[in-house]
C-alpha positions as CSV (number, residue, x, y, z in Angstrom):
1,M,-348.3,-24.7,-4.4
2,I,-346.6,-26.4,-7.8
3,R,-345.4,-24.5,-10.1
4,A,-344.0,-25.4,-13.9
5,D,-341.2,-23.2,-14.7
6,P,-342.2,-20.6,-17.5
7,G,-340.3,-22.0,-20.2
8,D,-342.3,-25.3,-19.8
9,R,-345.1,-26.3,-21.8
10,I,-348.6,-26.0,-20.8
11,L,-349.9,-29.0,-19.1
12,D,-353.9,-29.9,-19.8
13,D,-356.2,-30.6,-16.6
14,E,-355.5,-34.1,-16.7
15,D,-351.8,-33.9,-16.3
16,W,-352.2,-31.6,-13.2
17,A,-355.2,-34.0,-11.7
18,A,-352.3,-36.7,-12.2
19,I,-349.5,-34.6,-10.7
20,A,-351.7,-33.6,-7.7
21,R,-352.7,-37.4,-6.7
22,R,-348.8,-38.5,-7.4
23,V,-347.6,-35.7,-4.8
24,M,-350.4,-36.4,-2.6
25,A,-349.4,-40.1,-2.4
26,A,-345.6,-39.2,-2.0
27,A,-346.2,-36.9,0.7
28,G,-348.3,-39.4,2.7
29,I,-351.5,-38.1,2.6
30,A,-353.3,-40.0,0.3
31,L,-352.1,-42.9,-0.8
32,D,-353.7,-44.8,-3.6
33,G,-356.3,-47.1,-2.8
34,D,-356.9,-45.8,0.8
35,E,-360.4,-44.8,1.5
36,D,-359.5,-43.2,5.0
37,A,-356.9,-41.2,3.8
38,C,-356.7,-37.6,4.1
39,R,-358.8,-35.4,2.4
40,W,-357.3,-32.7,0.1
41,V,-358.0,-30.4,-2.8
42,A,-356.1,-29.1,-6.0
43,V,-356.8,-25.7,-8.0
44,R,-356.2,-24.6,-10.9
45,H,-356.6,-20.9,-12.0
46,A,-353.3,-20.2,-14.0
47,D,-351.9,-22.2,-17.2
48,N,-348.5,-23.3,-15.2
49,H,-349.4,-24.3,-11.5
50,I,-351.7,-25.3,-9.1
51,H,-352.4,-25.0,-5.3
52,I,-353.3,-28.1,-3.2
53,L,-355.2,-27.9,0.3
54,A,-354.8,-31.2,2.6
55,T,-356.1,-31.9,6.0
56,V,-353.6,-34.1,7.7
57,V,-356.1,-35.9,9.8
58,R,-357.1,-39.4,8.2
59,A,-361.0,-40.1,7.9
60,D,-360.1,-43.0,10.5
61,L,-359.4,-39.8,12.9
62,T,-355.4,-40.9,13.1
63,Q,-352.7,-38.7,12.2
64,A,-351.0,-38.7,8.6
65,R,-347.4,-40.6,8.3
66,L,-345.5,-37.3,7.2
67,Y,-342.3,-37.9,8.4
68,G,-339.6,-37.3,5.6
69,D,-342.7,-35.9,3.4
70,Q,-340.3,-33.4,1.9
71,Y,-337.8,-35.5,0.5
72,R,-340.4,-38.5,-1.0
73,V,-342.2,-35.6,-2.7
74,E,-338.8,-33.6,-4.0
75,A,-337.9,-37.1,-5.5
76,E,-341.6,-37.6,-6.7
77,L,-340.9,-34.2,-8.5
78,T,-337.8,-35.4,-10.1
79,R,-339.7,-38.3,-11.9
80,I,-342.7,-36.1,-12.9
81,E,-340.4,-33.6,-14.3
82,R,-338.4,-36.1,-16.9
83,Q,-341.8,-38.3,-17.3
84,Y,-343.1,-34.8,-18.8
85,G,-340.3,-33.4,-20.2
86,L,-340.3,-30.3,-17.6
87,K,-337.4,-28.6,-17.0
88,D,-335.0,-30.3,-14.4
89,L,-334.7,-29.0,-10.8
90,S,-333.0,-32.1,-9.1
91,D,-330.1,-30.2,-8.5
92,T,-332.0,-27.7,-6.2
93,R,-333.1,-30.8,-4.0
94,T,-329.8,-31.7,-2.6
95,R,-329.1,-31.1,0.8
96,E,-326.3,-29.4,-0.1
97,Y,-327.9,-26.9,-2.1
98,R,-330.5,-26.5,0.8
99,D,-327.6,-25.9,3.2
100,A,-325.6,-23.4,1.1
101,I,-328.2,-21.0,-0.3
102,P,-330.0,-18.3,2.1
103,K,-332.8,-19.2,4.0
104,R,-335.9,-18.0,1.7
105,A,-338.6,-15.7,3.3
106,T,-342.1,-17.2,4.4
107,G,-345.1,-15.8,2.5
108,A,-346.3,-14.1,6.3
109,E,-342.9,-12.4,6.1
110,I,-343.2,-11.6,2.3
111,R,-346.9,-10.1,3.0
112,K,-345.7,-8.2,5.5
113,A,-343.1,-6.5,3.5
114,E,-345.5,-5.7,1.1
115,R,-348.2,-4.3,3.6
116,L,-345.5,-1.7,5.5
117,G,-344.4,-0.8,2.0
118,R,-340.7,-2.0,2.5
119,E,-338.2,-3.1,-0.2
120,G,-337.3,-6.3,1.2
121,T,-338.5,-8.9,4.2
122,D,-336.8,-8.4,7.9
123,R,-334.9,-11.7,7.4
124,D,-333.5,-10.5,4.1
125,R,-332.6,-7.1,5.4
126,L,-331.2,-8.5,8.6
127,R,-328.9,-10.9,6.3
128,T,-327.7,-8.4,4.5
129,A,-326.6,-6.0,7.7
130,V,-324.8,-9.3,9.0
131,R,-322.9,-9.6,6.0
132,Q,-321.8,-6.1,5.7
133,A,-320.9,-6.3,9.4
134,L,-319.0,-9.3,9.0
135,A,-316.8,-8.5,5.8
136,G,-313.6,-7.8,7.0
137,A,-313.9,-7.5,10.5
138,A,-310.9,-8.9,12.4
139,D,-312.8,-10.1,15.6
140,E,-316.4,-10.4,17.5
141,E,-316.0,-6.9,19.3
142,E,-315.7,-5.1,15.9
143,F,-318.3,-7.3,14.2
144,T,-320.9,-6.2,17.2
145,A,-319.9,-2.8,16.9
146,R,-320.8,-2.4,13.1
147,L,-324.0,-4.1,13.9
148,A,-325.0,-1.5,16.6
149,A,-323.6,1.4,14.2
150,N,-326.3,-0.5,11.9
151,G,-329.2,-0.5,14.1
152,V,-328.9,-4.1,14.4
153,L,-330.1,-5.7,17.7
154,I,-328.1,-9.0,18.8
155,G,-328.6,-11.5,21.2
156,V,-326.0,-13.8,22.7
157,R,-327.0,-17.2,23.8
158,R,-324.6,-18.7,26.6
159,A,-323.6,-21.7,28.2
160,P,-323.9,-22.6,31.8
161,S,-320.1,-22.3,31.4
162,G,-320.3,-18.3,30.1
163,D,-318.7,-19.4,26.3
164,V,-320.9,-17.9,23.9
165,T,-322.7,-20.7,21.5
166,G,-325.1,-18.7,19.6
167,Y,-325.9,-15.5,18.1
168,K,-329.5,-14.1,17.4
169,F,-330.3,-10.8,15.0
170,A,-333.1,-8.3,14.8
171,L,-334.3,-5.0,13.5
172,P,-336.1,-2.2,15.8
173,T,-339.6,-1.9,15.4
174,G,-340.5,1.1,17.3
175,D,-343.8,-0.2,18.1
176,E,-345.2,-2.2,21.0
177,T,-345.0,-5.6,18.7
178,G,-341.0,-5.6,19.8
179,P,-338.6,-6.8,17.8
180,V,-338.6,-10.1,15.4
181,W,-335.3,-12.0,16.6
182,F,-333.9,-14.8,13.5
183,S,-331.1,-17.0,14.6
184,G,-327.7,-17.1,12.5
185,S,-328.8,-20.3,10.7
186,K,-332.4,-18.9,9.9
187,L,-330.5,-17.0,8.0
188,A,-327.7,-18.2,6.2
189,S,-325.9,-21.4,7.0
190,D,-322.3,-19.4,7.0
191,L,-324.1,-16.9,9.6
192,T,-323.9,-19.4,12.6
193,Q,-321.7,-18.3,15.9
194,P,-319.2,-21.0,14.8
195,K,-318.7,-20.2,11.3
196,I,-318.5,-16.5,11.8
197,R,-315.7,-17.3,14.9
198,A,-313.9,-19.5,12.3
199,R,-313.5,-16.3,10.0
200,F,-312.1,-14.3,12.8
201,T,-309.6,-17.2,13.9
202,L,-308.4,-17.3,10.1
203,G,-307.5,-13.3,11.4
204,V,-307.0,-10.3,8.6
205,D,-304.1,-8.5,7.3
206,Q,-304.2,-4.8,8.9
207,P,-303.9,-1.9,6.0
208,A,-301.0,-0.3,5.4
209,P,-301.5,3.4,6.4
210,T,-301.4,5.5,3.2
211,P,-299.2,8.5,3.0
212,D,-302.1,10.9,0.9
213,P,-305.7,9.6,2.7
214,R,-307.0,11.1,-0.4
215,T,-305.7,8.4,-2.9
216,W,-306.7,5.7,-0.4
217,P,-310.1,4.5,-1.7
218,A,-308.2,4.2,-5.5
219,E,-305.0,2.3,-4.4
220,S,-307.2,-0.2,-2.2
221,R,-309.1,-1.0,-5.2
222,H,-306.2,-1.2,-7.3
223,R,-304.7,-3.9,-4.8
224,A,-308.0,-5.8,-4.0
225,S,-308.4,-6.1,-8.1
226,T,-304.7,-7.6,-8.1
227,T,-306.1,-9.8,-4.8
228,V,-309.1,-10.8,-7.0
229,E,-307.1,-11.9,-10.3
230,R,-304.8,-13.7,-7.9
231,A,-307.5,-16.0,-7.0
232,Y,-308.8,-17.1,-10.3
233,P,-307.2,-20.4,-10.2
234,A,-309.1,-21.7,-7.4
235,F,-311.8,-22.5,-10.4
236,D,-308.9,-24.5,-12.2
237,D,-310.4,-27.9,-13.3
238,E,-308.3,-30.0,-10.8
239,Q,-309.3,-27.5,-7.6
240,D,-311.5,-29.1,-5.1
241,A,-314.5,-27.3,-3.9
242,A,-312.8,-25.8,-0.6
243,R,-310.9,-23.7,-2.6
244,A,-313.9,-22.5,-4.9
245,E,-315.9,-21.8,-1.5
246,A,-313.2,-19.9,0.1
247,V,-313.3,-17.3,-2.9
248,I,-316.9,-17.2,-3.2
249,R,-317.1,-16.3,0.5
250,G,-314.0,-13.7,0.2
251,G,-315.3,-12.5,-3.3
252,L,-319.2,-11.7,-1.1
253,E,-317.1,-9.9,1.7
254,V,-315.3,-7.6,-1.3
255,L,-318.6,-7.3,-2.7
256,D,-320.2,-6.1,0.6
257,T,-317.5,-3.9,1.5
258,L,-317.5,-2.3,-2.4
259,A,-320.9,-1.5,-2.1
260,A,-320.7,0.1,1.3
261,T,-318.0,2.5,0.2
262,S,-319.0,2.9,-3.8
263,P,-320.5,6.5,-5.0
264,T,-324.6,6.4,-5.3
265,L,-324.4,5.4,-9.1
266,S,-323.1,2.0,-8.1
267,R,-324.3,1.4,-5.1
268,K,-327.7,-0.8,-6.0
269,E,-325.9,-3.0,-8.4
270,I,-323.0,-4.0,-6.6
271,H,-325.5,-4.8,-3.7
272,Q,-327.8,-6.7,-6.1
273,A,-324.6,-8.4,-7.2
274,A,-323.7,-9.4,-3.9
275,R,-327.1,-11.0,-2.8
276,A,-327.0,-13.3,-6.0
277,L,-323.5,-14.4,-5.9
278,E,-325.2,-15.7,-2.2
279,Y,-326.9,-18.4,-4.0
280,T,-323.5,-19.8,-6.1
281,R,-322.2,-20.8,-2.2
282,T,-321.1,-24.6,-1.7
283,A,-321.4,-26.3,1.5
284,H,-319.9,-28.9,3.7
285,T,-316.8,-27.5,2.9
286,R,-313.6,-26.2,5.0
287,A,-312.7,-23.1,3.1
288,A,-309.4,-22.8,2.3
289,G,-307.6,-20.3,5.2
290,A,-305.0,-18.4,2.4
291,D,-307.4,-17.7,0.0
292,L,-310.4,-16.8,2.6
293,R,-307.8,-14.6,4.4
294,A,-306.6,-12.8,1.3
295,M,-309.7,-11.9,0.4
296,R,-311.1,-10.7,3.5
297,S,-308.2,-8.8,3.9
298,A,-308.8,-7.1,0.9
299,A,-312.1,-6.4,2.0
300,R,-310.7,-4.9,5.5
301,E,-308.7,-2.3,3.2
302,L,-311.5,-1.2,1.7
303,L,-313.6,-0.4,4.3
304,H,-310.9,1.4,6.3
305,A,-310.0,3.4,2.8
306,G,-313.3,5.1,3.4
307,P,-315.7,6.3,0.7
308,A,-314.9,6.7,-2.8
309,T,-316.3,9.8,-4.7
310,G,-316.3,7.8,-8.4
311,R,-314.8,10.9,-9.9
312,G,-310.7,11.3,-11.2
313,D,-308.7,8.0,-9.7
314,D,-311.5,6.4,-7.9
315,G,-313.4,6.2,-11.0
316,T,-310.8,4.2,-12.9
317,A,-310.1,2.1,-10.1
318,A,-313.6,1.4,-9.6
319,A,-313.5,0.3,-13.1
320,T,-310.4,-2.2,-12.8
321,I,-311.8,-4.0,-9.7
322,L,-315.4,-4.5,-11.1
323,T,-313.6,-5.9,-14.2
324,S,-311.7,-8.3,-12.0
325,L,-315.1,-9.3,-10.6
326,V,-317.0,-10.0,-13.6
327,L,-314.3,-12.1,-15.0
328,L,-314.4,-13.8,-11.4
329,V,-318.2,-14.3,-11.2
330,I,-318.0,-15.6,-14.7
331,M,-315.4,-18.0,-13.7
332,I,-317.8,-19.1,-10.6
333,A,-320.5,-19.5,-13.2
334,K,-318.4,-21.7,-15.2
335,W,-317.1,-23.8,-12.5
336,H,-321.0,-24.5,-11.0
337,A,-321.9,-25.3,-14.9
338,A,-319.1,-28.0,-14.7
339,Q,-320.3,-29.2,-11.4
340,G,-323.9,-29.9,-12.8
341,H,-324.9,-27.0,-10.5
342,R,-327.3,-24.9,-12.9
343,H,-329.1,-22.7,-10.5
344,Q,-326.0,-21.8,-9.0
345,A,-324.3,-21.0,-12.4
346,E,-327.5,-19.0,-13.0
347,A,-326.9,-16.6,-9.8
348,A,-323.4,-16.3,-11.0
349,H,-324.3,-15.1,-14.4
350,T,-327.4,-12.9,-12.6
351,A,-324.2,-11.3,-10.3
352,A,-322.1,-10.8,-13.6
353,Q,-325.4,-8.7,-15.2
354,H,-325.3,-6.2,-12.2
355,L,-321.5,-6.0,-12.0
356,R,-321.0,-5.2,-15.7
357,A,-324.1,-2.4,-15.4
358,A,-321.7,-0.7,-12.1
359,Y,-318.8,-0.9,-14.3
360,T,-320.3,0.6,-17.1
361,R,-321.5,3.5,-15.1
362,H,-317.8,4.1,-13.8
363,A,-315.9,3.4,-16.9
364,A,-317.7,5.1,-19.6
365,K,-316.4,8.5,-19.5
366,P,-312.8,7.6,-19.0
367,I,-312.9,4.9,-22.0
368,A,-314.5,7.5,-24.4
369,H,-311.8,9.8,-23.0
370,L,-308.9,7.4,-23.4
371,T,-310.4,6.1,-27.3
372,L,-310.1,9.5,-28.3
373,E,-306.8,10.1,-26.9
374,G,-306.3,7.0,-29.0
375,R,-307.5,7.7,-32.2
376,L,-305.1,11.4,-32.0
377,L,-301.7,9.5,-31.2
378,P,-299.2,10.2,-34.2
379,T,-299.1,7.2,-36.7
380,P,-295.8,6.2,-36.0
381,D,-296.8,5.5,-32.3
382,H,-300.2,4.0,-33.2
383,D,-298.1,1.3,-35.5
384,R,-295.7,0.5,-32.5
385,Q,-298.3,-0.1,-29.9
386,A,-300.2,-2.5,-32.5
387,D,-296.4,-4.2,-33.4
388,T,-296.3,-4.8,-29.8
389,V,-300.0,-6.5,-29.4
390,R,-299.1,-8.4,-32.3
391,R,-295.1,-9.5,-30.9
392,T,-297.0,-10.3,-27.4
393,L,-300.1,-11.9,-27.6
394,P,-301.4,-15.0,-29.6
395,A,-302.5,-14.5,-33.3
396,D,-306.2,-14.9,-32.8
397,Q,-306.2,-12.7,-29.9
398,A,-304.2,-10.0,-31.0
399,T,-306.4,-9.9,-34.4
400,R,-309.8,-9.7,-31.9
401,L,-308.0,-6.8,-29.8
402,L,-306.9,-4.6,-32.8
403,A,-310.6,-5.2,-34.3
404,E,-311.9,-3.8,-30.9
405,D,-313.8,-0.5,-30.7
406,N,-311.4,-0.2,-27.5
407,W,-308.6,-0.9,-29.2
408,A,-307.7,2.9,-29.1
409,A,-307.9,3.2,-25.5
410,L,-305.8,0.3,-25.0
411,A,-303.1,2.2,-27.6
412,A,-303.3,5.1,-25.5
413,S,-302.3,3.5,-22.2
414,L,-299.9,1.7,-24.1
415,A,-298.1,4.7,-24.9
416,Q,-298.8,6.6,-21.8
417,A,-296.9,3.9,-20.0
418,E,-294.2,3.8,-22.5
419,A,-293.8,7.7,-21.8
420,A,-293.5,7.2,-18.2
421,G,-290.5,4.5,-18.5
422,H,-292.2,1.2,-18.7
423,D,-291.9,-1.5,-21.5
424,P,-294.9,-1.9,-22.8
425,T,-294.0,-5.3,-23.7
426,T,-293.7,-6.5,-20.1
427,L,-296.7,-4.8,-18.8
428,L,-299.0,-6.6,-22.0
429,T,-297.5,-9.8,-21.3
430,N,-298.3,-9.9,-17.1
431,A,-301.9,-8.1,-18.1
432,A,-302.8,-11.1,-20.6
433,G,-301.2,-13.4,-18.4
434,R,-303.9,-13.0,-15.6
435,R,-306.3,-15.4,-17.2
436,E,-309.9,-15.3,-18.3
437,L,-309.2,-12.7,-21.1
438,A,-311.3,-14.7,-23.4
439,T,-314.5,-14.7,-21.5
440,A,-314.0,-10.9,-21.1
441,D,-316.6,-9.0,-23.1
442,S,-314.0,-6.5,-24.3
443,P,-310.2,-7.8,-23.6
444,A,-309.4,-4.7,-24.9
445,A,-310.8,-3.0,-21.6
446,V,-309.6,-5.2,-19.3
447,L,-306.1,-4.9,-20.4
448,T,-306.3,-1.0,-20.5
449,W,-307.7,-1.0,-16.6
450,R,-304.7,-3.5,-15.8
451,I,-302.1,-1.8,-17.5
452,R,-303.2,1.7,-16.0
453,R,-303.1,-0.2,-12.7
454,D,-299.4,-2.1,-13.3
455,A,-298.1,1.5,-14.5
456,Y,-299.7,3.7,-11.4
457,L,-301.1,5.8,-14.8
458,P,-303.2,8.6,-13.7
459,A,-306.8,8.8,-14.4
460,P,-307.4,10.1,-17.7
461,A,-308.5,13.8,-17.6
462,P,-312.2,14.1,-18.3
463,A,-311.9,18.1,-19.2
464,A,-309.8,17.5,-22.0
465,T,-311.1,18.6,-25.3
466,P,-310.2,17.5,-28.8
467,D,-308.0,20.6,-29.2
468,E,-306.2,19.9,-26.1
469,L,-305.1,16.5,-26.9
470,R,-304.2,17.5,-30.2
471,T,-302.0,20.0,-29.3
472,R,-300.6,17.2,-26.4
473,A,-299.7,15.2,-29.6
474,A,-298.3,17.8,-31.3
475,M,-295.7,18.9,-28.2
476,S,-295.2,15.4,-27.8
477,R,-293.8,15.1,-31.6
478,S,-291.9,18.1,-31.6
479,T,-290.5,17.5,-28.0
480,T,-289.5,13.8,-27.9
481,S,-288.0,10.9,-29.4
482,R,-288.3,7.8,-29.7
483,T,-285.7,7.1,-26.6
484,T,-286.9,9.9,-24.8
485,T,-289.4,10.8,-22.2
486,P,-292.7,12.6,-23.4
487,V,-295.1,15.1,-21.3
488,V,-297.2,12.9,-19.4
489,T,-301.1,13.7,-20.4
490,T,-302.2,15.0,-17.1
491,A,-300.9,18.3,-15.1
492,V,-300.2,16.4,-11.9
493,Q,-298.9,13.4,-10.7
494,P,-300.7,11.7,-7.7
495,P,-298.3,10.0,-5.5
496,R,-297.8,6.6,-6.3
497,P,-299.0,3.8,-4.1
498,P,-296.6,1.2,-2.8
499,A,-294.3,-0.7,-5.4
500,P,-296.1,-3.2,-7.7
501,P,-295.6,-6.8,-7.3
502,T,-292.8,-8.2,-8.8
503,A,-292.7,-10.7,-11.7
504,D,-293.0,-13.9,-9.6
505,T,-295.6,-12.5,-7.3
506,N,-297.8,-11.0,-10.3
507,R,-298.3,-14.7,-11.5
508,P,-301.6,-16.0,-10.3
509,W,-301.4,-18.3,-7.0
510,R,-301.1,-21.9,-7.7
């Protein structure tokens, strides 16, 4: 099948006939003027595509010379696109692109999944299961144990010496047909046994135990968000593809782990974001060890922290890490666009859309509560926070922040941080210095979550009513001064996680 892009103009029958002849000639099936060429037919039953059926035996009963036909046809299609003014897809016809993207399911696999009413082909489901088992795994033993726990069959190919030389995977079928096996290379180029083992060689940092297991899911998400933000410089103009590949691989592991440990309301969107991010990988690069290890360690901590409920501190922590991941994916899209990788950039934008949807589901209630609390701040407190923003940020950024709907939520967070003994100027400077603020849909929301994370502020109390907030504001005005600590806005302060990074370690990696 040869299909035009949905945005292309409609070609007429003569155009499609000429295109079919050129493709058959490029493939070596029917060269121009060759009376003994293979027989073929092209059928057009829709505006934007044709189907071609061809034999591969010539009229003189010899076999057609088809070696290298894929590359010749792809080169001809690129020339056709440029001649007819169609969408140029030449960037998808490079070896690097083919090696980097996941291996696509065949038509037979797709029809089988449709016939059995499954949400994806065996190949796609296996690839996802293998990636989720690999995310944050420390060694081969843990990896295979996770596969077995998820019902995935694994076969090992060994050399005569006994050394493992390859993996193959399958899903149990429960019928007489038996499982269909796929080697790692048939799932994705980075799921071969040597590349999986290379990740284990890098190692991972073991998660530190937490005093209160109930707070671990939220704390792990806060720490993972900091790790993600420290990886932003990997996409600076002067950075090479190795660092970018390391962060993309690591980000994919973080997303897979986050999907496995997130509540139902956002799990599907995060999973879809991870699947889209698979198409942003690069190939033929040796991933930078430090970047990949840091991201894999964050994924491991998320896994060991266990499932999050999506409520209270878990909900605000989820909003924080999703904000960091959205900005990371936006940077990936910009980096690919600058390299001329349009399809990878489009895949990154798709991942960002799914992450935004997941973020909205977690952030809507706490942002609404903080906005209400910010609007009820005493005028002097509100003005003081606004002055802090004007003094700390560039004039254009400050103007945009103060005009946002989410400015009230940021003002409330700055006021709470100040009441807890933090310097709002320092918090704002550190939060705004972590890059990519200008590309955020709501810089005020991004700063809100970063400041709440860095100041260890508790989750907004969702049960608070406007009357309760007015009472708190009145108590704050009557019992505190500018230099004393006002009443904290929640009744119980959860245990603090480990101390925040110092000013030096707060800077993004260089």
